[in-house]
mmCIF file as gemmi writes it, N, C-alpha and C atoms, coordinates in Angstrom:
data_model
loop_
_atom_site.group_PDB
_atom_site.id
_atom_site.type_symbol
_atom_site.label_atom_id
_atom_site.label_alt_id
_atom_site.label_comp_id
_atom_site.label_asym_id
_atom_site.label_entity_id
_atom_site.label_seq_id
_atom_site.pdbx_PDB_ins_code
_atom_site.Cartn_x
_atom_site.Cartn_y
_atom_site.Cartn_z
_atom_site.occupancy
_atom_site.B_iso_or_equiv
_atom_site.pdbx_formal_charge
_atom_site.auth_seq_id
_atom_site.auth_asym_id
_atom_site.pdbx_PDB_model_num
ATOM 1 N N . MET Axp A 1 ? 0.94 -1.234 -0.02 1 0 ? 1 A 1
ATOM 2 C CA . MET Axp A 1 ? 0.062 0.027 -0.006 1 0 ? 1 A 1
ATOM 3 C C . MET Axp A 1 ? 0.723 1.395 -0.015 1 0 ? 1 A 1
ATOM 4 N N . THR Axp A 2 ? 2.046 1.396 0.803 1 0 ? 2 A 1
ATOM 5 C CA . THR Axp A 2 ? 2.869 2.483 0.699 1 0 ? 2 A 1
ATOM 6 C C . THR Axp A 2 ? 3.418 2.712 -0.625 1 0 ? 2 A 1
ATOM 7 N N . GLY Axp A 3 ? 3.955 1.612 -1.403 1 0 ? 3 A 1
ATOM 8 C CA . GLY Axp A 3 ? 4.29 2.003 -2.704 1 0 ? 3 A 1
ATOM 9 C C . GLY Axp A 3 ? 3.426 2.547 -3.522 1 0 ? 3 A 1
ATOM 10 N N . THR Axp A 4 ? 2.295 2.115 -3.364 1 0 ? 4 A 1
ATOM 11 C CA . THR Axp A 4 ? 0.907 2.892 -4.251 1 0 ? 4 A 1
ATOM 12 C C . THR Axp A 4 ? 0.762 4.421 -3.842 1 0 ? 4 A 1
ATOM 13 N N . ILE Axp A 5 ? 0.811 4.379 -2.687 1 0 ? 5 A 1
ATOM 14 C CA . ILE Axp A 5 ? 0.762 6.037 -2.263 1 0 ? 5 A 1
ATOM 15 C C . ILE Axp A 5 ? 1.988 6.852 -2.759 1 0 ? 5 A 1
ATOM 16 N N . MET Axp A 6 ? 3.284 6.27 -2.672 1 0 ? 6 A 1
ATOM 17 C CA . MET Axp A 6 ? 4.411 7.055 -3.125 1 0 ? 6 A 1
ATOM 18 C C . MET Axp A 6 ? 4.326 7.467 -4.542 1 0 ? 6 A 1
ATOM 19 N N . SER Axp A 7 ? 3.819 6.242 -5.288 1 0 ? 7 A 1
ATOM 20 C CA . SER Axp A 7 ? 3.789 6.335 -6.797 1 0 ? 7 A 1
ATOM 21 C C . SER Axp A 7 ? 2.752 7.482 -7.277 1 0 ? 7 A 1
ATOM 22 N N . ILE Axp A 8 ? 1.787 7.66 -6.614 1 0 ? 8 A 1
ATOM 23 C CA . ILE Axp A 8 ? 0.741 8.654 -6.841 1 0 ? 8 A 1
ATOM 24 C C . ILE Axp A 8 ? 1.289 9.895 -6.437 1 0 ? 8 A 1
ATOM 25 N N . LEU Axp A 9 ? 1.741 9.999 -5.554 1 0 ? 9 A 1
ATOM 26 C CA . LEU Axp A 9 ? 2.584 11.336 -4.863 1 0 ? 9 A 1
ATOM 27 C C . LEU Axp A 9 ? 3.545 11.888 -5.845 1 0 ? 9 A 1
ATOM 28 N N . MET Axp A 10 ? 4.6 10.9 -6.38 1 0 ? 10 A 1
ATOM 29 C CA . MET Axp A 10 ? 5.266 11.211 -7.702 1 0 ? 10 A 1
ATOM 30 C C . MET Axp A 10 ? 4.867 11.602 -8.588 1 0 ? 10 A 1
ATOM 31 N N . LEU Axp A 11 ? 3.575 10.702 -9.258 1 0 ? 11 A 1
ATOM 32 C CA . LEU Axp A 11 ? 2.864 11.312 -10.281 1 0 ? 11 A 1
ATOM 33 C C . LEU Axp A 11 ? 2.275 12.687 -10.046 1 0 ? 11 A 1
ATOM 34 N N . ALA Axp A 12 ? 1.861 12.927 -8.998 1 0 ? 12 A 1
ATOM 35 C CA . ALA Axp A 12 ? 1.164 14.082 -8.857 1 0 ? 12 A 1
ATOM 36 C C . ALA Axp A 12 ? 2.36 15.303 -8.758 1 0 ? 12 A 1
ATOM 37 N N . GLY Axp A 13 ? 3.356 14.994 -8.3 1 0 ? 13 A 1
ATOM 38 C CA . GLY Axp A 13 ? 4.463 16.181 -8.325 1 0 ? 13 A 1
ATOM 39 C C . GLY Axp A 13 ? 4.829 16.296 -9.45 1 0 ? 13 A 1
ATOM 40 N N . VAL Axp A 14 ? 5.041 15.558 -10.319 1 0 ? 14 A 1
ATOM 41 C CA . VAL Axp A 14 ? 5.493 15.585 -11.891 1 0 ? 14 A 1
ATOM 42 C C . VAL Axp A 14 ? 4.207 16.475 -12.605 1 0 ? 14 A 1
ATOM 43 N N . LEU Axp A 15 ? 3.061 16.28 -12.23 1 0 ? 15 A 1
ATOM 44 C CA . LEU Axp A 15 ? 2.058 16.837 -12.999 1 0 ? 15 A 1
ATOM 45 C C . LEU Axp A 15 ? 1.902 18.186 -12.449 1 0 ? 15 A 1
ATOM 46 N N . LEU Axp A 16 ? 2.139 18.668 -11.102 1 0 ? 16 A 1
ATOM 47 C CA . LEU Axp A 16 ? 1.834 19.701 -10.629 1 0 ? 16 A 1
ATOM 48 C C . LEU Axp A 16 ? 3.013 20.665 -11.134 1 0 ? 16 A 1
ATOM 49 N N . THR Axp A 17 ? 4.133 20.039 -10.992 1 0 ? 17 A 1
ATOM 50 C CA . THR Axp A 17 ? 5.577 20.697 -11.446 1 0 ? 17 A 1
ATOM 51 C C . THR Axp A 17 ? 5.255 21.107 -13.246 1 0 ? 17 A 1
ATOM 52 N N . GLY Axp A 18 ? 4.805 20.337 -13.773 1 0 ? 18 A 1
ATOM 53 C CA . GLY Axp A 18 ? 4.64 20.687 -15.3 1 0 ? 18 A 1
ATOM 54 C C . GLY Axp A 18 ? 3.712 21.694 -15.687 1 0 ? 18 A 1
ATOM 55 N N . ALA Axp A 19 ? 2.61 21.28 -14.758 1 0 ? 19 A 1
ATOM 56 C CA . ALA Axp A 19 ? 1.622 22.504 -15.096 1 0 ? 19 A 1
ATOM 57 C C . ALA Axp A 19 ? 1.881 23.747 -14.686 1 0 ? 19 A 1
ATOM 58 N N . GLY Axp A 20 ? 2.732 23.743 -13.362 1 0 ? 20 A 1
ATOM 59 C CA . GLY Axp A 20 ? 3.193 25.23 -12.877 1 0 ? 20 A 1
ATOM 60 C C . GLY Axp A 20 ? 4.279 25.847 -13.869 1 0 ? 20 A 1
ATOM 61 N N . LEU Axp A 21 ? 5.246 24.818 -14.286 1 0 ? 21 A 1
ATOM 62 C CA . LEU Axp A 21 ? 5.829 25.557 -15.556 1 0 ? 21 A 1
ATOM 63 C C . LEU Axp A 21 ? 5.107 25.888 -16.74 1 0 ? 21 A 1
ATOM 64 N N . TYR Axp A 22 ? 4.201 25.079 -17.056 1 0 ? 22 A 1
ATOM 65 C CA . TYR Axp A 22 ? 3.189 25.686 -18.272 1 0 ? 22 A 1
ATOM 66 C C . TYR Axp A 22 ? 2.608 26.973 -17.67 1 0 ? 22 A 1
ATOM 67 N N . ALA Axp A 23 ? 2.022 27.239 -16.736 1 0 ? 23 A 1
ATOM 68 C CA . ALA Axp A 23 ? 1.294 28.578 -16.004 1 0 ? 23 A 1
ATOM 69 C C . ALA Axp A 23 ? 2.324 29.544 -16.233 1 0 ? 23 A 1
ATOM 70 N N . VAL Axp A 24 ? 3.658 29.494 -15.635 1 0 ? 24 A 1
ATOM 71 C CA . VAL Axp A 24 ? 4.493 30.428 -15.816 1 0 ? 24 A 1
ATOM 72 C C . VAL Axp A 24 ? 5.028 30.919 -17.074 1 0 ? 24 A 1
ATOM 73 N N . ILE Axp A 25 ? 5.271 30.038 -18.102 1 0 ? 25 A 1
ATOM 74 C CA . ILE Axp A 25 ? 5.804 30.295 -19.213 1 0 ? 25 A 1
ATOM 75 C C . ILE Axp A 25 ? 4.807 30.576 -20.349 1 0 ? 25 A 1
ATOM 76 N N . ARG Axp A 26 ? 3.674 29.885 -20.433 1 0 ? 26 A 1
ATOM 77 C CA . ARG Axp A 26 ? 2.946 29.898 -21.438 1 0 ? 26 A 1
ATOM 78 C C . ARG Axp A 26 ? 1.554 31.039 -21.196 1 0 ? 26 A 1
ATOM 79 N N . ARG Axp A 27 ? 1.19 30.818 -19.772 1 0 ? 27 A 1
ATOM 80 C CA . ARG Axp A 27 ? -0.139 31.799 -19.437 1 0 ? 27 A 1
ATOM 81 C C . ARG Axp A 27 ? 0.34 32.967 -18.853 1 0 ? 27 A 1
ATOM 82 N N . ARG Axp A 28 ? 1.632 33.198 -18.477 1 0 ? 28 A 1
ATOM 83 C CA . ARG Axp A 28 ? 1.936 34.34 -17.834 1 0 ? 28 A 1
ATOM 84 C C . ARG Axp A 28 ? 1.47 34.406 -16.392 1 0 ? 28 A 1
ATOM 85 N N . ASP Axp A 29 ? 0.931 33.364 -15.756 1 0 ? 29 A 1
ATOM 86 C CA . ASP Axp A 29 ? 0.487 33.299 -14.512 1 0 ? 29 A 1
ATOM 87 C C . ASP Axp A 29 ? 1.499 32.9 -13.564 1 0 ? 29 A 1
ATOM 88 N N . ARG Axp A 30 ? 2.191 33.712 -13.03 1 0 ? 30 A 1
ATOM 89 C CA . ARG Axp A 30 ? 3.278 33.572 -12.196 1 0 ? 30 A 1
ATOM 90 C C . ARG Axp A 30 ? 2.868 33.229 -10.683 1 0 ? 30 A 1
ATOM 91 N N . LYS Axp A 31 ? 1.815 33.712 -10.211 1 0 ? 31 A 1
ATOM 92 C CA . LYS Axp A 31 ? 1.742 33.227 -8.726 1 0 ? 31 A 1
ATOM 93 C C . LYS Axp A 31 ? 1.05 31.898 -8.825 1 0 ? 31 A 1
ATOM 94 N N . ARG Axp A 32 ? 0.147 31.733 -9.616 1 0 ? 32 A 1
ATOM 95 C CA . ARG Axp A 32 ? -0.328 30.149 -9.386 1 0 ? 32 A 1
ATOM 96 C C . ARG Axp A 32 ? 0.744 29.25 -10.008 1 0 ? 32 A 1
ATOM 97 N N . GLY Axp A 33 ? 1.404 29.505 -10.823 1 0 ? 33 A 1
ATOM 98 C CA . GLY Axp A 33 ? 2.617 28.787 -11.64 1 0 ? 33 A 1
ATOM 99 C C . GLY Axp A 33 ? 3.661 28.456 -10.332 1 0 ? 33 A 1
ATOM 100 N N . THR Axp A 34 ? 3.949 29.55 -9.831 1 0 ? 34 A 1
ATOM 101 C CA . THR Axp A 34 ? 4.812 29.233 -8.683 1 0 ? 34 A 1
ATOM 102 C C . THR Axp A 34 ? 4.432 28.369 -7.663 1 0 ? 34 A 1
ATOM 103 N N . LEU Axp A 35 ? 3.201 28.678 -7.085 1 0 ? 35 A 1
ATOM 104 C CA . LEU Axp A 35 ? 2.685 27.896 -6.327 1 0 ? 35 A 1
ATOM 105 C C . LEU Axp A 35 ? 2.373 26.412 -6.445 1 0 ? 35 A 1
ATOM 106 N N . MET Axp A 36 ? 1.935 26.137 -7.846 1 0 ? 36 A 1
ATOM 107 C CA . MET Axp A 36 ? 2.145 24.676 -8.419 1 0 ? 36 A 1
ATOM 108 C C . MET Axp A 36 ? 3.417 24.06 -8.347 1 0 ? 36 A 1
ATOM 109 N N . ILE Axp A 37 ? 4.486 24.699 -8.87 1 0 ? 37 A 1
ATOM 110 C CA . ILE Axp A 37 ? 5.669 24.136 -8.571 1 0 ? 37 A 1
ATOM 111 C C . ILE Axp A 37 ? 6.273 24.006 -7.136 1 0 ? 37 A 1
ATOM 112 N N . LEU Axp A 38 ? 6.024 25.092 -6.397 1 0 ? 38 A 1
ATOM 113 C CA . LEU Axp A 38 ? 6.543 24.703 -4.889 1 0 ? 38 A 1
ATOM 114 C C . LEU Axp A 38 ? 5.591 23.582 -4.424 1 0 ? 38 A 1
ATOM 115 N N . ALA Axp A 39 ? 4.276 23.341 -4.65 1 0 ? 39 A 1
ATOM 116 C CA . ALA Axp A 39 ? 3.176 22.068 -4.188 1 0 ? 39 A 1
ATOM 117 C C . ALA Axp A 39 ? 4.271 20.73 -4.668 1 0 ? 39 A 1
ATOM 118 N N . GLY Axp A 40 ? 4.515 20.699 -6.056 1 0 ? 40 A 1
ATOM 119 C CA . GLY Axp A 40 ? 5.26 19.658 -6.44 1 0 ? 40 A 1
ATOM 120 C C . GLY Axp A 40 ? 6.653 19.283 -5.937 1 0 ? 40 A 1
ATOM 121 N N . LEU Axp A 41 ? 7.2 20.391 -5.638 1 0 ? 41 A 1
ATOM 122 C CA . LEU Axp A 41 ? 8.551 20.242 -5.074 1 0 ? 41 A 1
ATOM 123 C C . LEU Axp A 41 ? 8.351 19.466 -3.422 1 0 ? 41 A 1
ATOM 124 N N . VAL Axp A 42 ? 7.319 19.97 -2.824 1 0 ? 42 A 1
ATOM 125 C CA . VAL Axp A 42 ? 7.02 19.557 -1.533 1 0 ? 42 A 1
ATOM 126 C C . VAL Axp A 42 ? 6.617 18.111 -1.571 1 0 ? 42 A 1
ATOM 127 N N . MET Axp A 43 ? 5.858 17.854 -2.535 1 0 ? 43 A 1
ATOM 128 C CA . MET Axp A 43 ? 5.443 16.218 -2.724 1 0 ? 43 A 1
ATOM 129 C C . MET Axp A 43 ? 6.66 15.567 -2.924 1 0 ? 43 A 1
ATOM 130 N N . PHE Axp A 44 ? 7.701 15.862 -3.668 1 0 ? 44 A 1
ATOM 131 C CA . PHE Axp A 44 ? 8.834 15.168 -3.969 1 0 ? 44 A 1
ATOM 132 C C . PHE Axp A 44 ? 9.592 15.133 -2.772 1 0 ? 44 A 1
ATOM 133 N N . GLY Axp A 45 ? 9.7 16.279 -2.099 1 0 ? 45 A 1
ATOM 134 C CA . GLY Axp A 45 ? 10.255 16.144 -0.632 1 0 ? 45 A 1
ATOM 135 C C . GLY Axp A 45 ? 9.65 15.044 0.424 1 0 ? 45 A 1
ATOM 136 N N . ASN Axp A 46 ? 8.486 14.953 0.438 1 0 ? 46 A 1
ATOM 137 C CA . ASN Axp A 46 ? 7.883 13.972 1.209 1 0 ? 46 A 1
ATOM 138 C C . ASN Axp A 46 ? 7.939 12.649 0.965 1 0 ? 46 A 1
ATOM 139 N N . VAL Axp A 47 ? 8.185 12.409 -0.472 1 0 ? 47 A 1
ATOM 140 C CA . VAL Axp A 47 ? 8.413 10.857 -0.908 1 0 ? 47 A 1
ATOM 141 C C . VAL Axp A 47 ? 9.812 10.768 -0.441 1 0 ? 47 A 1
ATOM 142 N N . ALA Axp A 48 ? 10.853 11.71 -0.744 1 0 ? 48 A 1
ATOM 143 C CA . ALA Axp A 48 ? 11.983 11.591 -0.205 1 0 ? 48 A 1
ATOM 144 C C . ALA Axp A 48 ? 12.45 10.978 1.05 1 0 ? 48 A 1
ATOM 145 N N . ILE Axp A 49 ? 11.911 11.933 2.095 1 0 ? 49 A 1
ATOM 146 C CA . ILE Axp A 49 ? 11.998 11.821 3.429 1 0 ? 49 A 1
ATOM 147 C C . ILE Axp A 49 ? 11.021 10.415 3.822 1 0 ? 49 A 1
ATOM 148 N N . ALA Axp A 50 ? 9.998 9.724 3.375 1 0 ? 50 A 1
ATOM 149 C CA . ALA Axp A 50 ? 9.313 8.659 3.638 1 0 ? 50 A 1
ATOM 150 C C . ALA Axp A 50 ? 10.212 7.644 3.131 1 0 ? 50 A 1
ATOM 151 N N . THR Axp A 51 ? 11.09 7.57 2.003 1 0 ? 51 A 1
ATOM 152 C CA . THR Axp A 51 ? 11.778 6.662 1.685 1 0 ? 51 A 1
ATOM 153 C C . THR Axp A 51 ? 13.303 6.479 2.108 1 0 ? 51 A 1
ATOM 154 N N . VAL Axp A 52 ? 13.64 7.44 2.71 1 0 ? 52 A 1
ATOM 155 C CA . VAL Axp A 52 ? 15.075 7.283 3.376 1 0 ? 52 A 1
ATOM 156 C C . VAL Axp A 52 ? 14.919 6.361 4.531 1 0 ? 52 A 1
ATOM 157 N N . PRO Axp A 53 ? 15.981 5.421 4.466 1 0 ? 53 A 1
ATOM 158 C CA . PRO Axp A 53 ? 15.912 4.463 5.733 1 0 ? 53 A 1
ATOM 159 C C . PRO Axp A 53 ? 16.295 4.982 6.827 1 0 ? 53 A 1
ATOM 160 N N . ILE Axp A 54 ? 15.895 4.568 7.983 1 0 ? 54 A 1
ATOM 161 C CA . ILE Axp A 54 ? 15.868 4.903 9.33 1 0 ? 54 A 1
ATOM 162 C C . ILE Axp A 54 ? 17.485 4.87 9.801 1 0 ? 54 A 1
ATOM 163 N N . HIS Axp A 55 ? 17.879 3.932 9.435 1 0 ? 55 A 1
ATOM 164 C CA . HIS Axp A 55 ? 19.202 3.375 10.365 1 0 ? 55 A 1
ATOM 165 C C . HIS Axp A 55 ? 20.442 3.936 9.317 1 0 ? 55 A 1
């Protein structure tokens, strides 16, 4: 179950980061694009923290 959740988080992070870049570059919507990119990076960070071994 944990692997499935991590995979969904990674996919969501990729989609948010891509949509954020699209919003910043194409639509010239810097505020929403930046927030999307930040949310995607937070998801990547959460996955990285959850997958690092404790020992």
